[in-house]
Structures are given as structure tokens and as C-alpha cells.
C-alpha positions in Angstrom: -9.8 9.8 -11.0 -11.4 12.9 -9.7 -8.8 14.7 -7.6 -11.2 17.6 -6.6 -12.4 15.8 -3.5 -13.9 17.4 -0.5 -11.1 16.8 2.0 -13.5 16.5 4.9 -16.1 14.1 3.5 -15.0 12.1 0.5 -12.9 9.1 -0.4 -9.2 9.1 0.3 -7.2 9.1 -3.0 -4.0 7.0 -3.2 -2.3 8.7 -6.1 1.1 6.8 -6.3 1.5 4.9 -9.5 2.8 1.7 -7.9 2.2 -0.6 -10.9 5.5 0.4 -12.6 8.1 0.9 -9.9 8.3 0.6 -6.1 10.3 2.4 -3.4 12.5 -0.3 -1.9 14.1 1.9 0.8 13.7 5.4 2.3 16.5 7.4 4.0 15.2 10.3 6.0 17.4 13.1 7.4 15.2 15.5 9.4 15.4 18.5 11.8 12.5 19.1 14.3 11.9 22.7 15.2 9.4 23.4 17.9 9.6 27.1 17.6 8.3 27.2 14.0 6.5 23.8 14.4 8.2 22.5 11.2 10.0 19.3 10.4 12.5 20.0 7.6 15.2 18.0 5.7 15.6 15.5 3.0 14.4 12.1 2.0 16.2 9.8 -0.4 14.2 7.2 -2.2 15.7 4.0 -3.7 13.5 2.4 -6.4 13.3 -0.9 -8.3 11.3 -1.6 -11.4 9.1 -4.7 -11.7 11.2 -7.5 -13.3 12.8 -8.8 -10.1 9.7 -8.4 -8.1 7.6 -10.4 -10.6 10.2 -13.1 -10.4 9.9 -13.2 -6.6 6.1 -13.1 -6.8 5.9 -16.2 -9.1 8.3 -18.0 -6.8 5.9 -17.6 -3.8 2.7 -18.5 -5.4 3.0 -22.0 -3.9 2.5 -20.4 -0.5 -0.7 -18.7 -1.4 -3.7 -20.7 -0.4 -6.2 -18.2 -1.8 -9.0 -17.9 -4.2 -7.0 -15.1 -5.7 -3.2 -15.5 -5.8 -3.0 -11.8 -6.3 -2.9 -11.4 -2.5 0.7 -12.5 -2.6 1.8 -10.4 -5.6 3.0 -6.9 -4.8 2.8 -4.4 -7.6 5.6 -2.1 -8.3 5.0 1.6 -8.1 6.6 4.3 -10.3 9.6 6.2 -9.0 9.4 9.8 -8.0 12.2 12.2 -8.7 12.7 15.9 -7.8 15.6 18.3 -8.3 17.7 18.9 -5.2 21.0 20.5 -4.6 23.3 18.5 -2.3 24.1 20.5 0.9 26.2 17.8 2.5 29.9 16.9 2.2 30.2 13.2 1.5 32.1 11.1 4.0 33.3 7.5 3.5 34.2 6.9 7.1 31.0 5.3 8.2 31.5 1.6 9.0 29.1 -1.3 8.5 28.2 -1.4 12.1 27.5 2.3 12.5 25.6 3.4 9.5 24.0 6.3 11.5 24.0 9.6 9.6 24.8 12.2 12.2 26.1 15.0 10.1 23.8 18.0 9.7 23.6 19.6 6.3 23.1 23.3 5.8 19.6 24.4 5.4 18.1 25.9 2.3 16.9 29.3 3.6 15.5 30.7 0.5 12.1 29.0 0.8 11.3 30.2 -2.6 13.4 28.7 -5.4 11.7 25.6 -6.6 9.3 25.6 -3.6 6.1 23.9 -4.6 3.3 23.9 -2.0 0.5 21.3 -2.1 -2.1 23.6 -0.8 -1.2 26.9 -2.3 0.0 26.2 -5.8 -2.0 25.0 -8.8 -0.5 22.1 -10.5 1.1 22.5 -13.9 0.9 18.8 -14.5 -2.6 17.3 -14.6 -2.8 14.6 -12.1 -6.1 13.3 -13.5 -4.3 13.0 -16.9 -1.5 10.9 -15.6 -2.7 8.9 -12.6 -4.2 6.1 -14.6 -1.5 5.9 -17.3 2.0 6.8 -16.4 4.1 4.2 -18.2 5.7 4.6 -21.6 3.9 7.1 -23.8 6.1 6.8 -26.8 7.6 10.3 -27.1 6.2 11.4 -23.7 8.3 11.1 -20.5 7.7 8.8 -17.6 6.0 10.5 -14.7 6.5 9.5 -11.2 3.6 10.2 -8.8 4.0 10.2 -5.1 1.4 10.7 -2.4 2.0 14.1 -0.9 -0.1 16.6 1.0 0.5 19.7 3.2 4.2 19.8 2.3 6.4 22.4 0.8 8.7 20.7 -1.7 11.9 22.7 -2.2 14.1 20.7 -4.5 14.4 17.3 -6.2 17.5 15.7 -7.7 19.0 12.5 -8.9 21.6 11.1 -6.6 25.0 10.1 -8.0 25.4 6.7 -6.3 28.3 5.9 -8.6 30.3 8.5 -6.8 30.3 6.6 -3.5 33.8 5.0 -2.9 33.7 1.2 -2.9 30.2 1.0 -4.4 31.7 -0.7 -7.5 31.7 -4.0 -5.6 28.0 -4.2 -6.1 28.1 -4.2 -9.9 30.2 -5.0 -12.9 29.0 -1.7 -14.4 30.0 0.9 -11.8 29.0 3.8 -14.0 25.4 2.6 -14.3 23.6 4.2 -11.4 20.3 2.3 -11.7 22.2 -1.0 -11.9 24.0 -0.1 -8.7 20.7 0.5 -6.9 19.3 -2.8 -8.3 22.3 -4.8 -7.1 22.2 -3.1 -3.7 18.5 -3.8 -3.3 19.1 -7.5 -4.3 21.6 -8.2 -1.4 20.5 -11.2 0.7 18.9 -10.7 4.1 22.0 -11.9 6.0 23.9 -8.9 4.6 21.4 -6.3 5.7 23.9 -4.3 7.8 26.1 -3.9 4.8 23.1 -3.0 2.7 21.8 -0.4 5.1 25.3 1.1 5.5 25.5 1.4 1.7 22.1 3.0 1.5 23.2 5.5 4.1 26.4 6.4 2.3 24.6 6.6 -1.1 22.1 9.0 0.5 24.9 11.4 1.2 26.3 11.3 -2.3 26.2 14.5 -4.4 23.4 15.2 -6.8 23.8 14.8 -10.5 21.0 16.7 -12.0 17.8 18.4 -10.9 14.5 16.8 -11.9 11.3 18.5 -13.0 8.5 18.3 -10.5 5.1 19.8 -9.6 2.4 19.3 -7.0 -1.4 19.2 -6.7 -3.4 19.0 -3.4 -2.8 15.2 -3.2 0.4 14.3 -5.0 3.9 15.2 -6.0 4.8 14.5 -9.7 8.3 14.1 -11.0 9.9 13.5 -14.4 13.4 13.4 -15.9 13.9 14.9 -19.4 14.5 12.0 -21.8 13.4 9.2 -19.4 10.5 7.6 -21.2 10.1 4.4 -19.0 10.3 3.5 -15.4 13.5 1.6 -16.2 15.1 4.8 -17.6 14.0 6.8 -14.6 16.6 7.5 -11.9 16.5 4.8 -9.2 17.8 7.1 -6.4 16.4 10.6 -5.9 16.7 13.1 -3.1 13.8 15.4 -2.1 14.3 18.5 0.1 11.1 19.6 1.8 9.5 20.9 4.9 6.2 20.2 6.7 3.6 22.7 7.7 2.4 23.5 11.2 -1.2 22.6 10.1 -0.1 19.5 8.3 -2.5 16.6 9.0 -0.1 13.7 9.5 1.4 15.1 12.8 0.0 17.1 15.6 2.0 19.8 17.5 0.7 20.0 21.1 1.7 20.0 24.7 2.0 16.9 26.9 0.3 16.4 30.3 3.2 18.3 32.0 2.7 21.3 29.7 5.8 20.7 27.6 5.8 20.8 23.8 5.7 17.7 21.7 4.8 16.4 18.2 3.7 13.0 17.1 2.0 11.1 14.3 -1.7 10.9 15.1 -2.8 8.0 12.9 -4.4 10.6 10.5 -6.8 9.5 7.8 -4.2 10.8 5.2 -1.5 8.7 6.9 2.0 10.0 6.5 1.8 11.9 3.2 2.0 15.2 5.2 5.2 14.0 6.9 7.1 12.9 3.9 6.4 12.2 0.1 5.9 8.5 -0.2 4.0 5.7 -1.9 0.9 5.2 0.3 -0.7 2.1 -1.3 -0.1 -0.8 1.0 1.5 -2.8 -1.8 4.5 -0.4 -1.6 6.4 -2.4 1.0 9.7 -0.8 1.9 12.4 -0.6 4.5 13.7 2.6 5.9 16.2 4.4 8.1 15.9 7.8 9.6 18.1 10.3 11.4 16.2 12.9 13.4 17.8 15.9 15.1 16.1 17.9 17.9 17.1 20.0 21.0 18.9 17.8 23.5 16.0 18.1 26.0 13.8 16.0 23.7 13.5 12.2 23.3 12.8 10.9 19.8 10.8 7.7 19.5 10.1 6.0 16.2 8.7 2.7 14.8 12.3 1.4 14.4 13.6 -2.0 15.5 16.6 -0.6 17.4 16.4 1.0 20.8 18.1 4.2 19.7 20.2 6.3 22.0 21.0 10.0 21.4 24.3 11.2 19.8 25.3 14.6 21.0 26.0 17.1 18.2 26.7 20.8 18.6 25.8 22.3 22.0 22.2 21.8 22.8 21.3 19.3 20.1 21.1 15.6 19.7 20.7 13.1 16.9 18.6 9.9 16.9 18.8 7.1 14.4 16.3 4.3 13.8 15.9 1.7 11.1 13.6 -1.1 10.0 14.7 -4.3 8.1 11.2 -5.7 7.6 9.5 -4.2 4.5 6.3 -2.4 5.6 3.8 0.1 4.1 4.8 3.7 4.5 1.6 4.3 6.6 3.2 2.3 9.5 6.0 4.8 9.9 5.6 6.5 13.3 7.4 9.3 15.2 7.0 11.0 18.5 9.3 13.8 19.8 8.8 15.2 23.3 10.1 15.5 26.8 9.3 11.9 27.6 10.7 10.1 30.7 11.5 6.4 30.6 9.5 4.6 33.3 11.3 1.7 34.8 9.9 -0.9 37.3 10.6 0.0 40.9 12.0 -3.6 41.4 13.6 -5.4 38.6 13.2 -9.2 38.5 15.9 -11.5 37.1 13.7 -12.0 34.0 13.5 -8.2 33.5 17.3 -8.0 33.7 17.7 -10.8 31.1 15.3 -9.0 28.8 17.3 -5.8 29.4 20.5 -7.5 28.4 19.1 -9.0 25.2 20.0 -7.3 21.9 19.0 -7.4 18.3 19.8 -10.6 16.5 22.9 -10.6 14.4 23.1 -11.8 10.9 24.5 -15.1 12.1 21.3 -15.8 14.1 19.3 -16.1 10.8 19.6 -19.5 9.2 16.8 -20.1 6.7 15.7 -23.6 7.5 12.0 -23.4 6.5 10.0 -21.5 3.9 8.4 -18.1 4.3 6.1 -16.7 1.6 7.2 -13.1 1.9 10.0 -11.2 0.2 13.4 -11.8 1.8 14.3 -10.0 5.0 15.8 -11.0 8.4 12.7 -12.8 9.6 12.2 -13.7 13.2 10.0 -16.7 12.3 13.2 -18.3 10.9 15.2 -17.6 14.1 15.2 -20.2 16.8 16.0 -17.9 19.7 13.4 -15.3 18.5 10.7 -18.0 18.1 11.2 -19.1 21.8 11.2 -15.5 23.1 8.0 -15.1 25.1 8.6 -11.6 26.3 10.4 -9.2 24.0 12.5 -6.2 25.3 10.2 -3.3 26.1 10.3 0.3 27.4 7.7 2.7 28.6 7.8 6.5 28.1 5.4 9.1 29.5 5.5 12.6 30.9 7.0 12.6 34.3 3.7 13.6 35.9 2.3 10.2 35.0 5.1 8.2 36.5 3.1 6.8 39.4 0.2 5.8 37.2 2.5 4.0 34.9 4.3 2.2 37.8 1.0 1.1 39.3 -1.1 0.2 36.3 0.9 -0.3 33.1 4.3 -1.6 33.8 3.2 -4.8 35.7 0.9 -5.7 32.8 3.4 -5.8 29.9 5.2 -9.0 30.6 2.1 -11.2 31.2 0.3 -9.7 28.2 3.3 -10.3 25.9 3.7 -13.8 27.2 0.0 -14.5 26.7 0.2 -13.3 23.1 3.1 -15.6 22.4 1.3 -18.6 23.9 -1.6 -18.0 21.5 0.1 -17.0 18.2 3.8 -17.9 18.7 6.7 -15.9 17.4 6.5 -12.1 18.1 6.9 -10.5 14.7 8.9 -7.6 16.1 12.1 -7.7 18.2 11.2 -5.0 20.7 8.4 -2.7 22.0 8.2 0.9 23.1 5.0 2.1 24.7 4.3 5.8 24.9 1.5 7.6 26.9 0.5 10.2 24.4 -1.1 13.7 25.1 -4.7 14.1 26.1 -5.7 15.1 22.6 -5.1 11.6 21.2 -8.4 10.6 19.6 -8.2 6.9 20.4 -7.4 4.6 23.3 -4.4 3.2 21.5 -2.6 2.8 18.2 -0.1 0.1 17.2 2.9 0.6 14.9 5.9 -1.6 14.3 7.9 -1.7 17.6 5.9 1.1 19.3 2.4 1.4 20.8 0.7 4.7 21.7 -1.7 4.5 24.6 -4.2 7.1 25.9 -3.9 8.4 29.4 -7.5 7.2 29.8 -6.1 3.6 30.1 -4.3 4.5 33.3 -7.3 5.2 35.5 -9.3 2.9 37.6 -8.3 -0.8 37.9 -6.1 -2.7 35.4 -9.0 -4.0 33.3 -9.1 -1.2 30.6 -5.4 -0.9 30.5 -4.9 -4.6 30.2 -7.5 -5.2 27.5 -6.3 -2.2 25.4 -2.7 -3.3 25.7 -3.7 -6.8 24.5 -5.6 -5.3 21.6 -2.6 -3.3 20.4 -0.2 -6.2 20.9 -2.5 -8.3 18.7 -2.0 -5.8 15.9 1.7 -6.9 15.8 0.3 -10.0 14.0 -2.9 -8.7 12.4 -2.6 -5.2 11.0 1.2 -5.0 10.8 2.9 -8.4 10.1 -0.1 -9.4 8.1 -1.8 -6.4 6.5 -4.9 -5.8 4.4 -4.1 -5.4 0.7 -7.3 -3.2 0.4 -7.7 -0.7 3.2 -11.5 -0.9 3.0 -11.1 -4.4 4.6 -10.4 -2.9 8.1 -12.0 -5.9 9.8 -8.9 -8.0 8.9 -7.0 -5.8 11.4 -9.5 -4.6 13.9 -11.8 -7.6 14.0 -8.9 -9.9 14.7 -7.4 -7.6 17.4 -10.8 -7.3 19.1 -11.3 -11.1 19.1 -7.7 -11.8 20.3 -7.7 -9.1 23.1 -10.1 -11.2 25.1 -8.1 -14.4 24.6 -4.8 -12.7 25.5 -6.3 -10.9 28.5 -7.7 -14.1 30.0 -4.4 -15.8 29.7 -2.5 -12.8 31.1 -4.8 -13.0 34.2 -4.2 -16.8 34.4 -8.0 -17.4 34.6 -9.3 -20.9 34.8 -11.1 -22.1 31.6 -14.6 -21.5 33.0 -13.6 -18.1 34.3 -12.2 -17.1 31.0 -15.4 -18.2 29.2 -17.6 -16.3 31.6 -15.5 -13.1 31.1 -15.5 -13.5 27.3 -19.3 -14.1 27.3 -19.8 -10.9 29.3 -17.7 -8.9 26.9 -19.6 -10.4 24.0 -22.8 -9.2 25.6 -21.4 -5.7 25.9 -20.3 -5.7 22.3 -23.6 -7.0 21.2 -25.3 -3.9 22.8 -22.7 -1.6 21.1 -23.2 -3.2 17.7 -26.9 -2.7 17.9 -26.5 0.9 18.8 -23.9 1.4 16.0 -26.2 -0.1 13.4 -29.1 2.1 14.5 -27.1 5.3 14.4 -24.8 5.1 11.4 -25.3 5.2 7.6 -26.0 1.8 6.1 -23.2 2.2 3.5 -20.6 2.6 6.3 -21.7 -0.7 8.0 -20.4 -2.9 5.2 -17.1 -4.7 5.9 -16.2 -5.3 2.2 -17.8 -2.3 0.4 -15.9 -2.9 -2.9 -17.3 -6.5 -3.2 -15.8 -8.3 -6.2 -13.6 -5.2 -6.9 -11.9 -5.5 -3.6 -8.1 -5.1 -4.1 -8.5 -3.8 -7.6 -6.5 -0.7 -8.6 -6.1 1.3 -11.8 -3.5 0.4 -14.4 -1.1 2.9 -12.7 -1.7 1.5 -9.3 -3.7 4.4 -8.0 -7.0 3.9 -6.2 -9.4 5.5 -3.6 -10.4 4.4 -0.1 -14.1 4.7 0.3 -15.1 7.1 3.1 -11.5 7.4 4.0 -11.7 11.2 4.8 -15.1 11.1 6.6 -14.2 12.3 10.1 -17.1 10.3 11.6 -15.6 7.1 10.3 -12.8 7.4 12.9 -15.3 6.9 15.7 -17.2 4.0 14.2 -16.6 0.6 15.5 -18.6 -1.6 13.1 -15.4 -3.1 11.6 -14.2 -4.0 15.1 -17.5 -5.4 16.2 -18.8 -7.3 13.1 -15.3 -8.6 12.5 -15.1 -9.8 16.1 -18.5 -11.6 15.9 -17.6 -13.3 12.6 -14.3 -14.7 14.1 -16.1 -15.7 17.3 -18.7 -17.5 15.1 -16.0 -19.3 13.1 -14.0 -20.3 16.2 -17.1 -21.8 17.8 -18.0 -23.7 14.6 -14.5 -25.1 14.3 -13.8 -25.5 18.0 -11.6 -23.2 20.0 -8.5 -25.4 20.1 -8.7 -26.3 16.4 -9.3 -22.6 15.5 -6.3 -21.2 17.3 -4.1 -24.1 16.1 -5.1 -23.0 12.6 -4.5 -19.3 13.4 -0.9 -20.1 14.2 -0.6 -21.9 10.9 -2.1 -19.0 9.1 0.3 -16.5 10.8 3.3 -18.6 9.8 2.1 -18.8 6.2 1.2 -15.2 5.7 3.4 -13.0 7.9 5.2 -10.3 6.0 2.4 -10.3 3.3 -0.8 -8.5 2.4 -4.1 -10.4 2.3 -7.7 -10.1 1.2 -10.6 -11.6 3.1 -10.7 -14.7 0.8 -7.1 -15.6 1.6 -8.0 -16.1 5.3 -11.5 -17.7 4.7 -10.3 -20.1 2.0 -7.5 -21.4 4.1 -9.7 -21.7 7.1 -12.4 -23.6 5.3 -9.8 -26.0 4.0 -9.1 -26.8 7.6 -12.7 -27.4 8.7 -14.0 -31.0 8.3 -16.9 -31.4 6.0 -19.3 -32.3 8.8 -18.6 -29.0 10.6 -19.2 -26.7 7.7 -22.8 -27.1 6.3 -23.8 -23.9 4.6 -20.4 -22.5 5.3 -18.6 -21.2 2.2 -16.6 -18.1 1.2 -19.6 -16.9 -0.8 -22.0 -17.3 2.1 -19.7 -15.5 4.5 -19.3 -12.7 2.1 -23.1 -12.4 1.7 -24.1 -12.8 5.3 -21.2 -11.0 7.1 -19.0 -8.9 4.9 -21.1 -7.4 2.1 -24.3 -6.5 3.8 -25.2 -3.7 6.3 -27.0 -4.2 9.6 -26.7 -7.2 11.9 -25.7 -10.5 10.2 -28.5 -13.0 10.2 -26.3 -15.8 11.8 -25.5 -13.5 14.6 -29.1 -12.5 15.1 -30.0 -16.2 15.5 -27.2 -17.0 17.8 -27.9 -14.1 20.2 -31.6 -14.9 20.4 -30.9 -18.5 21.3 -28.1 -17.7 23.8 -28.8 -17.9 27.5 -27.4 -15.1 29.7 -24.0 -15.9 31.2 -23.5 -16.1 34.9 -21.8 -12.7 35.2 -24.6 -11.0 33.3 -27.2 -12.7 35.4 -25.5 -11.3 38.5 -25.8 -7.8 36.9 -29.5 -8.4 36.1 -30.0 -9.1 39.8 -28.3 -5.9 40.8 -30.3 -3.9 38.3 -33.5 -5.2 39.8 -32.3 -4.0 43.3 -31.5 -0.5 41.9 -34.9 -0.3 40.2 -36.6 -1.1 43.6 -34.4 1.5 45.3 -35.4 4.1 42.7 -39.1 3.4 43.2 -39.1 3.6 47.0 -40.1 6.7 49.0 -37.2 8.8 50.4 -37.8 7.5 54.0 -37.5 3.8 54.4 -36.7 1.4 57.3 -33.1 0.2 57.8 -34.3 -3.5 57.3 -35.5 -2.6 53.8 -32.1 -1.4 52.5 -30.6 -3.4 49.7 -27.3 -5.1 49.9 -25.3 -4.7 46.7 -22.7 -7.1 45.4 -19.2 -6.1 44.3 -19.0 -5.9 40.5 -16.2 -6.2 38.0 -15.6 -3.2 35.7 -17.3 -4.9 32.8 -20.2 -5.7 35.0 -20.4 -2.1 36.1 -20.6 -1.0 32.4 -23.4 -3.4 31.8 -25.2 -2.3 35.0 -25.1 1.4 33.9 -26.2 0.5 30.4 -29.3 -1.2 31.8 -30.0 1.8 34.1 -29.7 4.1 31.1 -32.8 2.3 29.8 -34.8 3.5 32.8 -37.1 6.4 32.0 -36.3 8.2 35.3 -33.6 7.8 37.9 -33.8 10.1 40.9 -31.0 12.3 42.1 -31.0 10.3 45.4 -30.5 7.0 43.5 -27.7 8.5 41.4 -26.0 9.7 44.5 -26.3 6.3 46.1 -25.0 4.7 42.9 -21.9 6.9 42.9 -21.2 6.2 46.6 -21.7 2.5 46.3 -19.3 1.9 43.4 -17.1 5.0 43.6 -17.9 5.7 40.0 -15.8 8.8 39.6 -12.7 6.7 40.4 -13.5 3.8 38.0 -11.9 3.3 34.6 -12.9 5.4 31.6 -15.3 2.9 30.2 -17.3 2.9 33.4 -17.0 6.7 33.8 -18.3 7.2 30.3 -21.6 5.4 31.1 -21.8 7.3 34.4 -21.5 10.6 32.5 -24.3 9.4 30.2 -26.5 8.8 33.2 -25.6 12.2 34.6 -26.5 14.0 31.3 -29.7 12.0 30.7 -31.1 12.7 34.2 -29.6 16.3 34.5 -27.9 15.3 37.7 -26.3 18.7 38.3 -24.3 17.7 41.4 -22.1 15.5 39.2 -21.6 17.9 36.2 -18.0 18.3 37.4 -17.5 14.6 36.4 -18.7 15.3 32.9 -16.4 18.3 32.6 -13.4 16.3 33.8 -14.3 13.5 31.3 -14.5 15.8 28.4 -11.1 17.4 29.3 -9.1 14.3 30.3 -10.7 11.5 28.2 -10.9 13.2 24.8 -10.5 9.8 23.1 -13.9 8.7 24.5 -15.8 11.9 25.1 -16.9 12.9 21.6 -20.5 11.7 21.7 -21.0 13.1 25.2 -21.0 16.5 23.4 -23.9 15.3 21.2 -25.9 14.1 24.2 -25.4 17.4 26.0 -26.7 19.3 23.0 -29.6 16.9 22.3 -30.9 17.5 25.8 -31.8 21.1 24.8 -31.0 22.0 28.4 -29.3 25.5 28.4 -27.0 24.6 31.3 -25.8 21.4 29.6 -25.4 23.1 26.3 -23.3 25.8 27.9 -21.2 23.1 29.6 -20.5 21.5 26.3 -19.5 24.8 24.6 -17.3 25.8 27.5 -15.5 22.5 27.5 -15.0 22.6 23.7 -13.6 26.1 23.8 -11.1 25.0 26.5 -10.0 22.0 24.4 -10.5 23.1 20.9 -6.9 24.3 20.1 -5.4 21.1 21.3 -8.1 18.7 20.1 -7.5 16.2 17.3 -8.6 17.7 14.0 -11.2 15.0 13.1 -12.6 15.2 16.7 -12.9 18.9 16.6 -14.7 18.8 13.2 -17.2 16.3 14.5 -17.8 18.2 17.8 -18.1 21.6 16.0 -20.9 20.2 13.9 -22.7 19.0 17.0 -22.4 22.4 18.8 -22.8 25.0 16.1 
């Protein structure tokens, strides 16, 4: 593998050698310092080699209805070890019900001894030499490779888990440290509290020997003298490290109230600049984390418990979160800021019931059916969880957004959660936090286990944009999180499903009649059709392919390392081809099968594959098995690959369908209104009162379509634009409508409304990127000056990928 990649343009390397050993559990113990903009502390990794995993894999092959059973086999990555000196005093007083680690260890203040920096130090160990062959080399030592970037690694050491009092009950060989970790990892799901408490106590055990380590720009490499195989390598290691202010996994910024905050931004490099980890999705692990910060801050994480702060020394608090469902390290999320919890002004009895509900106990889980995933406390096996339509939820935001949250977001959460449950069944996660993130967030939303980030842009206008985006992110609980893509190039398995399901959830949340739901969904399909056509015309063909690796999809090297094609291209973040083509494929399949039959199948698929990673063929093969022969002429996995997933451009079946489809009623209404505005635009300035047009009230999606049609007009007069704004109050509409309005302003140089463009670029950064391009393409000096001025005002706070794309447009 070539590790000398251009970090702004090339493929994303996944360096971890996951074919030999996997991280089973992470224990993070971190301090957040806003003054230095550094997160510092330790991470303890518990490993297991492949034997037990292979046994589990073979036992679940029955559940795999796939052309390739490999979708259900998780490969084991190699362990990573680094020398660290313990700075904590071990305590055995932590009970099984309070495995929180609240003690703060002393900091390593030297910053020099053993400090290896990803960016600044040349590696003494050749990553390209080892990344494809890191098993047993005879006389050579086993090398653990972890994904790591923008971190300063200070020390690495083996953890003496045998020194933990009482640990001998897990093994007949209490002096064999690796055997202790193996037995601990093998505890059944109904003993998860005992297991997590033991992990926490082991993480505080003293070190028993430093490990050799080195770094290159993309990885951390660790070895132990004399350990020639993964089985010989220590199965519990501690890494002391610190992040960098410029690290790409988190962003240090200010919230809408001007207070400092830091959060994971969904970076293309995922979390490797937050902690050393195994990035490949097959590295499914559990975790627990203790995070300390000044007492004025709230710490939110993708944990399944609703953490409360524990007061430490004066002015500091500690927060503890954990996850019992094995997940890829990329799903780990943290946000630290002066957030305020937003509560409904009036609590209904159902709200109070949700508030009183708590996490299920071990006794709640009685395994009566069969799940195809590795063992964990699964909600699909819990009767009370299965029946829970609305899971406990909280909303956090800067206090200045309290009114907007009260009016727009809070009323939508219960109906959207209930709608999702009515379509797909059991909520995979036990609770949900929603955070309104700072203005520099580069997307409208991002879903992680137990937490959703939403852009402030979703809070403006009516409830349409907020509701649909909330439904989209809720859908990711099933597709993207509970069921993940084994190959990250198959993004459509996450985004296509979420886009298709958001319409279904939103229609049910609004309690629309069937014909109203169909009309709304047809209108949204029309909008997406226009968007897909634009995307195909304005993007490289190679980035329009949903399955770019074709028959090599899911393949990795012998070590488990691989690359994600175009993973570091900043423009890829703003492309929607995986959303749109994936959406149209699923819509096509649902209509072919019949809506009721399709969604009945989807619930069956979710039940079969939750907690697992899949490839496209796993879904398609199971789907086709459920379609009667008479409904699937010319429909096969191979044909779908050829027509939809492995070709660029518009799929031929979609072209034929759109050409034959009649315009829906809501779109016809828009066409009538467009005709009126075209007449208005052609009339002389003075006209008789009787000739004035009467305009109909339009829904937000209809307004978007109206403005898109008007963008096709060669000229629109300032008088018409002024009338448009007054008729529909465009500057007060949601961000989707205002975006099209700003495009009209720019195209027709409507100077009176330039303030609306400036406001959009400042407050709706998640959607404003391509407005910069349109301002520059106009070659109008005033518009170009506006673009540069807005960029200079936003540049320091702007998301890195967004800033790179905009800078290329402007300079």
C-alpha cells in the first residue's frame, strides 16, 4: 500500500491489520482543555485473537442469506501495544453497578520522552513493509498497526490485569494475562455490568513493561520484544497520548452564544485523530469513556446511558458513558460545550412515562429467538424494548436557540420516533440525545449511536425541513448504525435507505391519508430527480458509481488493511449521488414488489441482519428471494449491479420510469403557478388591477420546485423578484427554500436582496458552499467581493473540507 497519499485528494487508507486480532473493548480516560485546545489522557485496548471469533462466525452462517457469507464474518485485527507508565493508584472499591472511573491521574508533563508525533516524525518502522503481512515472520516480531493521525503518542505499555484483586475468578490460570482478557471478553451478555466493571478495574491496573512503538502519518505501530504472533502479543495495553488543536477528527469552535465548544465533525478520517483505534468497520467493539472538563461544560457522547456529572475538585466535573453493542470505532461521537437541555414547556403523561423509564437490566434480556450477530444485550430480544414506540430522548442546544427548539424541534420528536417504530419495529438503541451543533457544521445532520447532531438551519421556517431531516437521521439507527456497510465505498446502503425511509417516516409522523402521503412523496421524488440530473452533469463520472470496487467490494489485504476510494476528496462530502441513486433504486424495488410487501420484507431484513455488516448482495439476494417469480422478470442481482450500482450516470430503468411518469397533482399546481409568474414577468410595469394574478398558497417543497423552475428563466425582473419575496415571505422560509431564493438573487443580480445571500452564507454554512461558486462564476465584481468578504468572516470557524472547497472557488 502506498502511504504517501495526498491528504486532500486521494483515497483514505485503513491501516489497521484487523485480520489477526481485534479490539474487543476500549476504555478511554480523557481531560478536555479548552485553553490549549487539547484532549489528553489514556486509552486501554483489550484484544482477542481469531479463534473464538471464527467459532462464532461459523455458528451464524445459517443466518446469512447472502451470495457471499463473508458479510457475516468479522475478521480479527492485530493488537496494538505501546509503552506507558501508570500514573494512577489502583483502587478495588468500584462496585459492579458503578464502574465509572472518576479518579484523575497525574499528567505526563514532559511532552518529550517517548513522544511520537504523526505529522512531525518520520517513521522508523516501514508501514508499507508491514501493512500487508504482519503475522508470524519466524524470527521477526508481531507488529500491531492501529489507525492514528494528528496525535502525539507519549507512552505505551502492557497492562498487568493479573494484579487486579478478584480477577482470578475469570480463569483457572490467574497468572496468564492474555487468558484473563480472553475469559473476560467471553462473558455472556447477561453479565455485561460485571464485565464492564472488570474492564474498568483492569484499565487502572499498573503497567508491566513498556512496548516499542513508532508512527507514520497514518498509523501507530507497536511490538513487544519476543512476541512473534498475535496470540503472544499482550491482550491489554495502555496508550497515553494527546490530540492536536488542528487534528481533523474534532473541531474547536464557538457555539451560537459565543461560548467555546468541541465536537466530532464526521471527518473523512473518522476518529483516528481523537484516539488510536482500528478503523475498518469489521473491528466491532464496545467501549466506556470517562471525560473530565470544567464544571460549566456538558459532555455528550454516543453512549447508551444518560450520563450525569460527578463533581471532582473545585471547578471540574467527570462524565461517564458506555456502549454494550459492538460498533465500529468510527461511530464514537463526543461533544463538549455549554449546552442547555431543552425541555417541553408542557409535559404530557406520556412524556413523564418516558422520563421515568430506565435502561433495561440484565433480567430483561431472555434470549428466546435467534439473532445473527455476536452476543450482546440486544433490544430485539427484549419484549418491553420491542414494544417501545418512543424511546427516552433529550434535546441540547445553546440557550439562545431555546425558543426555536421549543417551537420547531421538540414537538416533532415523539411522532417521528413513533413513525419509525411503526415502519421498522424495534428501536435498535435505548435512548436518544439531539444536539444543535455550531454554525460551522458542514451537514444538515449526522447520526451516531444514541445521539444526533442537527444543523441550526433545520430550525428555520416551518417544520418541513426539521421533520424530514430528523426522520432521515432516525432512519440511520437501523441503516448505517445497527446495520452497517462492510465496505465503506457502498455508502448507498446507509444514505440511500435513510433518504427513502425519511419520506415514509415523515408521512406517518404527519398522519397523512394514503393519497396525501403518495402525493407528497411523488413531489419529493420530482425534486430529487432534478437534483440527480444536476449532480450527474456536474460531477466526475468515477464518483457517480455506487459500487466502485465491483467484484472486489469487501476485499482487504492479508493483514486486513485497505483503502477507501476518494475518501479524502473534500468535494465528495458535498455530493449526493449515493443518497439519490440509492433512493431511486429502493423506490424502484418497492414499487416492483408492492409497498406493503416491501416494508414487511424490510422488517424481516432488519431482524435478520441487525448488529452485523453487509454488502449490497446480502440485501439484494434476500429481497429477490421474497419476490414472486412473476414480479421479477429481468430482475437479478447481476442486472441491478450493472444498471444501478456499477455504472455512472442515470440508470436506464430510472430514465424510462421518469419519461413515462405523469406529473403529480402537487407538481401540476406548481406548474400553474410558474405560468402565472412568467406572465407577471412579461407584463409592462403599469397594469390594471383586474389583470393582477392571484397566487395559491404553496407547501415548502412546492416553493422549492417553483423557484427551480424560475431559475430556468433567462431573465426575471427586479420587480418580479420583489413581488415573489413579498408573496411567499421567502426570507422567512426554511433553508431549502432560501437556498433557491439566493440562487435567483445571484443569477439575476438582485442587489436589494444581497443581504439575504450574506445571511445565508453566514448562518447556513451546511448548505451555502456552492453559492460561493455561483457568486464567482457571475464575474460580477460586487458579487465576487461579497463572496470573499463572507468567506473571510467565516473562514476561521468553517469546517476544514468546506473551507478547502470554497478557497479553490475564490482564489
